[in-house]
SESE-103070 format. One record per residue (C-alpha): x, y, z; residue in three letters; residue number from 0. Coordinates in nm, 3 decimals. Each point is the difference from the previous one (the first is absolute). Layout:
<nodes>
X; Y; Z; ala; NUM
...
</nodes>
This chain:
<nodes>
0.000; 0.000; 0.000; met; 0
0.132; 0.347; -0.097; asp; 1
-0.030; 0.252; 0.282; phe; 2
0.173; 0.282; -0.190; ala; 3
-0.181; 0.306; -0.128; phe; 4
-0.083; -0.004; -0.370; ser; 5
0.192; 0.201; -0.259; glu; 6
-0.288; 0.247; -0.022; glu; 7
-0.004; 0.046; 0.377; gln; 8
0.374; 0.064; 0.005; glu; 9
-0.043; 0.254; -0.279; met; 10
-0.267; 0.169; 0.209; leu; 11
0.244; 0.008; 0.293; arg; 12
0.278; 0.151; -0.211; ala; 13
-0.231; 0.267; -0.143; ala; 14
-0.133; 0.085; 0.346; ala; 15
0.347; 0.032; 0.152; arg; 16
0.123; 0.212; -0.290; ser; 17
-0.294; 0.240; 0.028; trp; 18
0.011; 0.020; 0.379; leu; 19
0.376; 0.057; 0.014; ser; 20
-0.025; 0.278; -0.256; gly; 21
-0.315; 0.162; 0.132; arg; 22
0.042; -0.063; 0.373; tyr; 23
0.363; 0.011; 0.109; pro; 24
0.036; 0.025; 0.377; thr; 25
0.037; 0.379; -0.021; glu; 26
-0.337; 0.035; -0.174; gln; 27
-0.168; -0.236; 0.247; val; 28
0.138; 0.213; 0.283; ala; 29
-0.133; 0.320; -0.160; arg; 30
-0.345; -0.150; -0.045; leu; 31
0.002; -0.144; 0.353; ala; 32
0.066; 0.348; 0.138; asp; 33
-0.256; 0.170; -0.226; ser; 34
-0.362; 0.083; 0.077; asp; 35
-0.153; -0.243; -0.250; thr; 36
0.243; -0.288; 0.050; gly; 37
-0.013; -0.117; -0.361; trp; 38
-0.001; 0.104; -0.365; asp; 39
-0.357; -0.036; -0.137; pro; 40
0.137; -0.015; -0.356; ala; 41
0.154; -0.337; 0.085; ser; 42
-0.346; -0.163; 0.000; trp; 43
-0.036; 0.050; -0.375; arg; 44
0.353; -0.126; -0.048; gln; 45
-0.077; -0.315; 0.198; leu; 46
-0.290; -0.060; -0.236; gly; 47
0.225; 0.046; -0.303; ala; 48
0.255; -0.240; 0.147; leu; 49
-0.265; -0.268; 0.053; gly; 50
-0.005; 0.004; 0.380; trp; 51
-0.379; 0.042; -0.010; leu; 52
-0.060; -0.252; -0.278; asp; 53
-0.309; -0.211; 0.082; pro; 54
0.173; -0.306; -0.146; asp; 55
0.275; 0.000; 0.263; leu; 56
-0.012; -0.282; 0.252; gly; 57
0.116; -0.032; 0.357; met; 58
0.352; -0.105; -0.101; leu; 59
0.040; 0.308; -0.217; glu; 60
-0.120; 0.216; 0.288; tyr; 61
0.252; -0.176; 0.224; ala; 62
0.280; 0.103; -0.235; val; 63
-0.122; 0.360; -0.007; leu; 64
-0.046; 0.012; 0.377; ala; 65
0.357; -0.120; 0.052; glu; 66
0.135; 0.266; -0.234; glu; 67
-0.214; 0.272; 0.156; ser; 68
0.142; -0.100; 0.338; gly; 69
0.354; 0.014; -0.138; tyr; 70
-0.058; 0.359; -0.115; ala; 71
-0.239; 0.089; 0.284; leu; 72
-0.250; 0.128; -0.255; tyr; 73
-0.221; 0.267; 0.162; pro; 74
-0.349; -0.024; -0.144; gly; 75
-0.337; -0.178; 0.025; pro; 76
0.082; -0.296; -0.226; trp; 77
0.000; -0.260; 0.280; trp; 78
-0.325; 0.136; 0.144; ser; 79
-0.169; -0.014; -0.338; ser; 80
0.110; -0.349; -0.111; val; 81
0.007; -0.170; 0.342; ala; 82
-0.273; 0.168; 0.203; leu; 83
-0.247; 0.128; -0.259; ala; 84
0.026; -0.244; -0.292; ala; 85
-0.124; -0.313; 0.185; pro; 86
-0.309; 0.193; 0.108; val; 87
-0.070; 0.155; -0.339; leu; 88
0.085; -0.315; -0.193; gly; 89
0.254; 0.188; -0.213; ala; 90
0.284; 0.249; 0.036; val; 91
-0.158; 0.347; 0.022; pro; 92
0.074; 0.255; -0.270; glu; 93
0.056; 0.271; 0.259; arg; 94
0.187; -0.014; 0.333; pro; 95
-0.227; -0.175; 0.249; thr; 96
0.050; -0.123; 0.354; thr; 97
-0.194; -0.191; 0.267; leu; 98
-0.111; 0.130; 0.340; ala; 99
-0.073; -0.265; 0.260; trp; 100
0.171; 0.086; 0.329; ala; 101
-0.188; 0.185; 0.273; glu; 102
-0.003; 0.016; 0.375; arg; 103
-0.021; -0.358; 0.130; gly; 104
0.032; -0.155; -0.348; thr; 105
0.349; 0.030; -0.146; thr; 106
0.055; -0.323; -0.195; asp; 107
-0.170; -0.116; -0.318; leu; 108
-0.135; -0.318; 0.155; arg; 109
-0.190; 0.196; 0.266; ser; 110
-0.117; 0.260; -0.252; ala; 111
-0.181; -0.271; -0.195; ala; 112
-0.236; -0.064; 0.291; val; 113
-0.027; 0.330; 0.186; ser; 114
-0.001; 0.370; -0.090; ala; 115
-0.116; 0.313; 0.180; ala; 116
-0.022; 0.196; -0.326; thr; 117
-0.356; -0.026; -0.129; thr; 118
-0.162; -0.001; -0.343; ala; 119
-0.363; 0.102; -0.043; arg; 120
-0.207; 0.032; -0.315; gln; 121
-0.234; 0.296; -0.043; arg; 122
-0.194; 0.074; -0.318; ser; 123
0.204; -0.263; -0.180; gly; 124
0.334; 0.157; 0.098; val; 125
0.249; -0.159; 0.238; trp; 126
0.158; 0.227; 0.262; arg; 127
0.284; -0.078; 0.239; leu; 128
0.063; 0.136; 0.347; thr; 129
0.298; -0.080; 0.219; gly; 130
0.378; 0.012; -0.001; ser; 131
0.295; -0.216; -0.100; lys; 132
0.355; 0.012; 0.127; gln; 133
0.343; -0.040; -0.157; gln; 134
-0.119; -0.035; -0.361; val; 135
0.301; -0.070; -0.227; pro; 136
0.058; 0.250; -0.282; asp; 137
-0.333; 0.171; 0.065; leu; 138
0.114; 0.352; -0.092; ala; 139
0.164; -0.136; -0.317; gln; 140
-0.315; -0.185; -0.112; ser; 141
-0.302; 0.123; -0.193; glu; 142
-0.240; -0.262; 0.137; ala; 143
-0.022; -0.198; 0.322; val; 144
-0.181; -0.326; 0.069; leu; 145
-0.156; 0.010; 0.345; val; 146
-0.093; -0.303; 0.209; val; 147
-0.325; 0.086; 0.176; ala; 148
-0.300; -0.158; 0.170; ala; 149
-0.315; 0.013; -0.208; gly; 150
-0.351; -0.108; 0.101; pro; 151
0.078; -0.360; -0.100; asp; 152
0.361; -0.028; 0.116; gly; 153
0.354; 0.099; -0.097; ile; 154
0.049; 0.129; -0.354; gly; 155
0.236; 0.222; -0.197; val; 156
-0.088; 0.337; -0.150; trp; 157
0.200; 0.233; -0.222; gln; 158
0.038; 0.368; 0.082; val; 159
0.173; 0.284; -0.185; ala; 160
0.291; 0.111; 0.216; val; 161
-0.063; 0.369; -0.065; asp; 162
-0.356; -0.038; 0.136; ala; 163
0.124; -0.117; 0.340; ala; 164
0.219; 0.152; 0.269; thr; 165
0.362; -0.116; -0.017; val; 166
0.219; 0.052; 0.307; cys; 167
0.367; -0.084; -0.067; pro; 168
0.169; -0.205; 0.272; val; 169
0.367; 0.043; 0.086; ser; 170
0.186; -0.333; -0.014; thr; 171
0.363; -0.110; -0.011; met; 172
-0.013; -0.106; -0.365; asp; 173
-0.063; 0.311; -0.210; thr; 174
0.037; -0.196; -0.324; thr; 175
-0.335; -0.168; 0.066; arg; 176
-0.249; 0.255; 0.128; arg; 177
-0.296; -0.067; 0.228; phe; 178
-0.306; 0.202; 0.089; ala; 179
-0.319; -0.028; 0.201; asp; 180
-0.330; 0.013; -0.188; leu; 181
-0.312; 0.174; 0.132; arg; 182
-0.337; -0.059; -0.159; leu; 183
-0.302; 0.210; 0.087; glu; 184
-0.300; -0.116; -0.202; asp; 185
0.218; -0.035; -0.311; ile; 186
-0.150; -0.134; -0.322; glu; 187
0.144; -0.339; -0.092; ala; 188
-0.030; -0.276; -0.258; glu; 189
-0.056; -0.358; 0.111; leu; 190
0.283; -0.223; -0.125; val; 191
-0.043; -0.319; 0.204; leu; 192
-0.325; -0.090; 0.168; ala; 193
-0.006; -0.177; 0.336; pro; 194
0.083; -0.365; -0.052; gly; 195
0.269; 0.065; -0.259; ala; 196
0.218; 0.232; 0.206; ala; 197
0.151; -0.262; 0.230; glu; 198
0.151; -0.208; -0.281; asp; 199
0.127; 0.312; -0.176; ala; 200
0.170; 0.133; 0.312; leu; 201
0.161; -0.340; 0.054; his; 202
0.136; 0.021; -0.355; ala; 203
0.126; 0.352; 0.074; val; 204
0.182; -0.120; 0.310; arg; 205
0.178; -0.281; -0.185; leu; 206
0.090; 0.205; -0.304; arg; 207
0.109; 0.313; 0.187; ala; 208
0.212; -0.193; 0.248; thr; 209
0.165; -0.217; -0.265; ala; 210
0.093; 0.306; -0.205; leu; 211
0.139; 0.171; 0.310; leu; 212
0.219; -0.305; 0.057; ala; 213
0.134; 0.048; -0.353; cys; 214
0.046; 0.370; 0.067; glu; 215
0.203; -0.091; 0.309; ala; 216
0.222; -0.220; -0.217; val; 217
0.076; 0.302; -0.216; gly; 218
0.087; 0.204; 0.309; ile; 219
0.236; -0.270; 0.128; ala; 220
0.166; -0.027; -0.342; gln; 221
0.054; 0.376; -0.003; his; 222
0.157; -0.014; 0.347; ala; 223
0.227; -0.286; -0.110; leu; 224
0.113; 0.184; -0.313; asp; 225
0.075; 0.321; 0.191; leu; 226
0.189; -0.166; 0.283; ser; 227
0.201; -0.240; -0.216; ser; 228
0.105; 0.281; -0.236; ala; 229
0.104; 0.212; 0.297; his; 230
0.196; -0.291; 0.149; ala; 231
0.193; -0.042; -0.325; arg; 232
0.075; 0.370; -0.049; glu; 233
0.063; 0.126; 0.354; arg; 234
0.349; -0.069; 0.127; thr; 235
0.135; -0.005; 0.353; gln; 236
0.349; -0.098; 0.115; phe; 237
0.100; -0.034; -0.363; gly; 238
-0.266; -0.247; -0.115; arg; 239
-0.374; -0.014; -0.082; pro; 240
-0.215; -0.016; 0.312; ile; 241
-0.181; -0.300; -0.148; gly; 242
0.303; -0.210; 0.086; thr; 243
-0.070; 0.050; 0.371; phe; 244
-0.229; -0.259; 0.156; gln; 245
-0.199; 0.259; 0.192; gly; 246
-0.118; 0.138; -0.334; val; 247
-0.002; -0.308; -0.221; ser; 248
-0.204; -0.208; 0.244; his; 249
-0.271; 0.268; 0.015; arg; 250
-0.021; 0.006; -0.377; ile; 251
-0.008; -0.380; -0.013; ala; 252
-0.294; 0.007; 0.242; asp; 253
-0.180; 0.242; -0.233; ile; 254
0.053; -0.236; -0.292; tyr; 255
-0.127; -0.301; 0.194; thr; 256
-0.314; 0.181; 0.118; ala; 257
-0.060; 0.136; -0.350; leu; 258
0.014; -0.336; -0.174; gln; 259
-0.233; -0.164; 0.250; leu; 260
-0.247; 0.287; -0.019; gly; 261
0.014; 0.005; -0.379; arg; 262
-0.077; -0.371; -0.033; ser; 263
-0.294; 0.025; 0.240; leu; 264
-0.134; 0.319; -0.160; ala; 265
0.001; -0.158; -0.347; tyr; 266
-0.167; -0.310; 0.143; arg; 267
-0.267; 0.218; 0.160; ala; 268
-0.067; 0.185; -0.325; ala; 269
-0.038; -0.331; -0.184; trp; 270
-0.231; -0.134; 0.273; ser; 271
-0.229; 0.302; -0.029; val; 272
0.001; -0.022; -0.380; ala; 273
-0.085; -0.371; 0.010; ala; 274
-0.253; 0.037; 0.283; ala; 275
0.194; -0.273; 0.180; ala; 276
-0.148; -0.155; 0.312; ala; 277
0.296; 0.116; 0.206; asp; 278
0.008; 0.354; -0.142; ala; 279
-0.073; 0.164; 0.334; glu; 280
0.283; -0.183; 0.176; glu; 281
0.236; 0.069; -0.292; ala; 282
-0.077; 0.372; 0.010; val; 283
0.040; 0.018; 0.377; thr; 284
0.337; -0.176; -0.007; val; 285
0.115; 0.219; -0.289; ala; 286
-0.078; 0.335; 0.157; val; 287
0.152; -0.114; 0.329; leu; 288
0.323; -0.109; -0.165; ser; 289
0.032; 0.267; -0.268; ala; 290
-0.121; 0.283; 0.223; gly; 291
0.226; -0.081; 0.292; glu; 292
0.279; -0.078; -0.245; gly; 293
-0.034; 0.347; -0.151; ala; 294
0.017; 0.158; 0.346; val; 295
0.315; -0.202; 0.078; leu; 296
0.148; 0.089; -0.338; ala; 297
-0.046; 0.372; 0.058; cys; 298
0.132; -0.018; 0.356; glu; 299
0.310; -0.192; -0.107; asn; 300
0.053; 0.228; -0.300; ala; 301
-0.013; 0.306; 0.226; ile; 302
0.263; -0.160; 0.224; gln; 303
0.218; -0.111; -0.290; ala; 304
-0.004; 0.348; -0.148; met; 305
0.102; 0.161; 0.326; gly; 306
-0.081; 0.365; 0.071; gly; 307
-0.134; 0.083; -0.347; ile; 308
-0.268; -0.268; 0.021; gly; 309
-0.143; 0.161; 0.312; phe; 310
-0.047; 0.349; -0.147; thr; 311
-0.326; 0.153; -0.117; trp; 312
0.153; 0.090; -0.336; asp; 313
0.068; -0.365; -0.079; his; 314
-0.282; -0.207; -0.149; ser; 315
0.021; -0.302; 0.230; leu; 316
-0.224; 0.137; 0.272; his; 317
-0.289; 0.025; -0.247; arg; 318
0.035; -0.364; -0.102; phe; 319
0.027; -0.095; 0.366; tyr; 320
-0.325; 0.177; 0.085; lys; 321
-0.186; -0.162; -0.290; arg; 322
0.126; -0.342; 0.111; ala; 323
-0.123; 0.063; 0.354; gln; 324
-0.342; 0.099; -0.129; trp; 325
-0.025; -0.316; -0.211; ile; 326
0.056; -0.217; 0.308; thr; 327
-0.290; 0.179; 0.173; ala; 328
-0.251; -0.011; -0.287; phe; 329
-0.323; -0.173; 0.103; asp; 330
0.163; -0.166; 0.299; gly; 331
0.319; -0.046; 0.195; thr; 332
0.275; -0.257; 0.003; gly; 333
-0.143; -0.149; 0.315; arg; 334
-0.358; -0.022; -0.129; ser; 335
0.117; -0.159; -0.324; arg; 336
0.207; -0.259; 0.184; arg; 337
-0.300; -0.083; 0.216; glu; 338
-0.211; -0.050; -0.314; glu; 339
0.262; -0.231; -0.147; leu; 340
0.027; -0.197; 0.322; ala; 341
-0.375; -0.049; 0.003; thr; 342
0.001; -0.134; -0.356; val; 343
0.319; -0.206; 0.010; leu; 344
-0.034; -0.141; 0.350; leu; 345
-0.375; -0.034; 0.005; gly; 346
-0.035; 0.200; 0.320; thr; 347
-0.316; 0.183; -0.105; gly; 348
</nodes>
């Protein structure tokens, strides 16, 4: 059995890396991260031209693109649109779209599928939403938002124009992926998923979004490895490259080991989601645990290997480090995920 990516998928990877490296060098990412908007809206049209929004792409193609976007730390609502919105809409949206599910007392997607304080009521044939959502990814960069709410017959999903609602930006560590709170006060909305269909769709969102974040984490770890290994070859101390010293080389070796394990598990998770495998949930959980924590370790070791420069604000590593930390906290924690795995693997439930 051939587990390698196809020639077309590798061509997609090469094209993505070429475009991202030219359009989003670390200096440009830093400028956007420190700007008011946080991204370049013109890039959305360019993503479409490059095929990133092609409806014929599958999960493995998205895995390739997620890895490359993590390597470049692409700042924009692509992940929100293809991972959070697309499973609900049934297709990749033509305009930037995100999903709002978290609120006080309900922060994970599994809980959101069964309980929501935000309400949807129909009057004169028009749906209207009232309530609030917290920590919505890429909300200010999106044109539409899908809102999980409680209707008369249960939990459903409605679509709202972002400019019709109140958007309250939230300050977070990672300024390359922006978050905002959403306030809805009798806002007109369009029903997307009626009660009964929302639970399965949100489950699909959770698997797809988490698997793609695992791939994104692989890209982050690869970036940290490339930076630290290049520095270890070029920086000299006591007349020789610092990479010849065990204190540096062992840290870089640990990055490589964590990267390869995370990469294998992330690719396996992407395949499992694409194939709707019976063990897809376990595969995704293991992948984001390994790849996410591996990316954190990679950034920490790279900062140490690069010495004083790696610790400074002007260097790019701290941005990758913050994204890696956020990935490990998405829709759960390391402890909660390990407990889930123990329940499944050991039959303790």
